[in-house]
C-alpha positions as CSV (number, residue, x, y, z in Angstrom):
1,X,2.0,6.9,16.1
2,X,0.9,4.8,13.2
3,X,3.3,3.3,10.6
4,X,0.9,3.2,7.8
5,X,-2.6,5.0,7.1
6,X,-5.7,3.0,6.2
7,X,-7.6,6.0,4.6
8,X,-6.5,4.8,1.1
9,X,-4.3,2.5,-0.1
10,X,-3.3,1.4,-3.7
11,X,-3.0,-2.1,-4.7
12,X,-1.5,-1.7,-8.4
13,X,-2.2,-5.6,-10.1
14,X,-1.3,-7.6,-12.8
15,X,-3.9,-10.5,-11.6
16,X,-0.5,-12.5,-10.8
17,X,-1.1,-14.5,-8.2
18,X,0.9,-12.6,-5.9
19,X,-0.7,-9.5,-6.8
20,X,-4.3,-10.8,-6.2
21,X,-3.0,-12.4,-2.7
22,X,-1.2,-8.6,-2.4
23,X,-5.0,-7.1,-2.8
24,X,-6.9,-10.3,-0.5
25,X,-4.0,-9.3,2.5
26,X,-4.6,-5.3,2.0
27,X,-8.6,-5.6,2.1
28,X,-8.1,-7.5,5.4
29,X,-5.8,-5.2,6.7
30,X,-7.8,-1.8,5.5
31,X,-10.8,-0.8,7.6
32,X,-13.3,-0.6,4.8
33,X,-12.3,-1.8,1.4
34,X,-14.2,1.6,0.1
35,X,-10.3,3.0,1.0
36,X,-9.1,0.5,-1.4
37,X,-7.9,1.6,-4.7
38,X,-7.2,-1.2,-7.3
39,X,-5.4,-0.3,-10.4
40,X,-4.3,-2.3,-13.6
41,X,-2.5,-0.8,-16.2
42,X,-2.1,-1.7,-20.2
43,X,0.9,-1.3,-22.0
44,X,-0.7,0.9,-25.4
45,X,-1.0,-1.4,-28.6
46,X,1.6,-1.5,-31.3
47,X,0.2,-0.5,-34.4
48,X,2.0,-3.4,-35.8
49,X,0.4,-5.9,-34.0
50,X,-1.8,-8.0,-36.0
51,X,-4.8,-7.5,-34.0
52,X,-4.8,-3.8,-34.5
53,X,-3.9,-4.2,-38.3
54,X,-7.1,-6.6,-38.5
55,X,-9.0,-4.6,-36.3
56,X,-10.3,-7.5,-33.8
57,X,-8.3,-5.6,-30.8
58,X,-9.0,-2.6,-29.3
59,X,-8.3,-0.6,-26.6
60,X,-12.5,-0.9,-25.2
61,X,-11.9,-4.8,-26.1
62,X,-9.1,-5.0,-23.6
63,X,-10.4,-3.3,-20.9
64,X,-13.6,-5.2,-20.9
65,X,-11.1,-8.4,-20.9
66,X,-9.6,-6.8,-17.7
67,X,-13.3,-6.1,-16.1
68,X,-14.9,-9.0,-16.4
69,X,-12.1,-11.3,-14.2
70,X,-12.0,-9.1,-11.8
71,X,-15.8,-8.4,-11.4
72,X,-15.8,-12.3,-10.9
73,X,-13.4,-12.6,-8.6
74,X,-13.9,-9.6,-6.7
75,X,-17.8,-9.1,-6.5
76,X,-18.7,-10.8,-3.4
77,X,-20.1,-8.3,-0.5
78,X,-16.2,-8.5,1.6
79,X,-14.9,-6.2,-1.6
80,X,-18.1,-4.0,-2.2
81,X,-16.8,-0.7,-2.7
82,X,-13.4,-1.6,-4.2
83,X,-12.3,1.5,-6.5
84,X,-11.3,-0.5,-10.0
85,X,-9.3,1.8,-12.6
86,X,-7.6,0.6,-15.6
87,X,-5.2,2.7,-17.5
88,X,-3.4,2.8,-20.8
89,X,0.4,3.4,-20.9
90,X,3.8,2.7,-19.1
91,X,3.3,1.0,-15.8
92,X,5.0,3.1,-13.3
93,X,4.6,6.5,-14.7
94,X,0.4,5.3,-14.4
95,X,0.8,3.7,-11.3
96,X,2.6,7.0,-9.7
97,X,0.1,9.5,-11.5
98,X,-2.7,7.6,-10.1
99,X,-1.5,7.4,-6.6
100,X,-1.0,11.3,-6.8
101,X,-4.3,12.5,-8.6
102,X,-6.3,10.3,-5.9
103,X,-3.8,11.5,-3.2
104,X,-3.2,7.9,-1.8
105,X,-1.5,7.2,1.6
106,X,0.2,3.5,0.8
107,X,0.9,2.0,-2.1
108,X,0.5,-2.2,-1.6
109,X,2.6,-3.9,-4.6
110,X,4.7,-7.4,-4.6
111,X,7.7,-7.9,-6.7
112,X,8.5,-10.2,-9.4
113,X,12.0,-10.9,-7.9
114,X,14.1,-10.9,-10.7
115,X,17.6,-11.0,-10.4
116,X,21.0,-10.9,-12.5
117,X,20.6,-9.8,-15.9
118,X,17.0,-9.4,-16.4
119,X,16.7,-6.8,-13.6
120,X,19.2,-5.1,-15.2
121,X,17.6,-4.7,-18.2
122,X,14.2,-5.0,-17.7
123,X,14.2,-2.8,-14.3
124,X,11.8,-3.1,-11.8
125,X,8.4,-1.7,-11.5
126,X,8.1,-2.3,-7.7
127,X,11.7,-0.3,-7.8
128,X,10.9,2.7,-10.1
129,X,7.5,3.5,-7.8
130,X,9.2,3.2,-4.6
131,X,11.9,5.7,-5.7
132,X,9.3,8.1,-7.3
133,X,6.2,7.8,-5.2
134,X,5.0,10.6,-3.2
135,X,4.0,8.2,-0.6
136,X,5.0,5.4,1.1
137,X,5.4,2.0,-0.6
138,X,5.1,-1.6,0.6
139,X,6.9,-4.7,-0.8
140,X,5.9,-7.4,2.1
141,X,8.7,-9.9,2.0
142,X,6.0,-13.0,1.1
143,X,4.9,-11.0,-1.9
144,X,9.1,-11.2,-3.3
């Protein structure tokens, strides 16, 4: 019996040290890097933000600013075949929707480890993904 399927694994990233470590560990765990899907979620721009008002920032520029560092960090042959997606919206919803659309078997994600009042008010993306995802969600202890 296999505890976790390695067929399609999703790793949400915010480019923090913990999320990059989770991606490294997942690539090592997966049989092929093509089985690993990586998603980064950008929150929508507010109409009142200076970059929007001055028309110096738009969604295409924001996506390009995410794609470039990802390609630099994970451009080697070890990472060839990684599936990288950038979505716009609420992180929890986008992660869950992507997992369902791509028929993901396992989600591996770190937690920021918020506690106390900040967790109460801010909530935890990892916690909400665990609650609502259609597949198992792994939050490794070393990433908490």
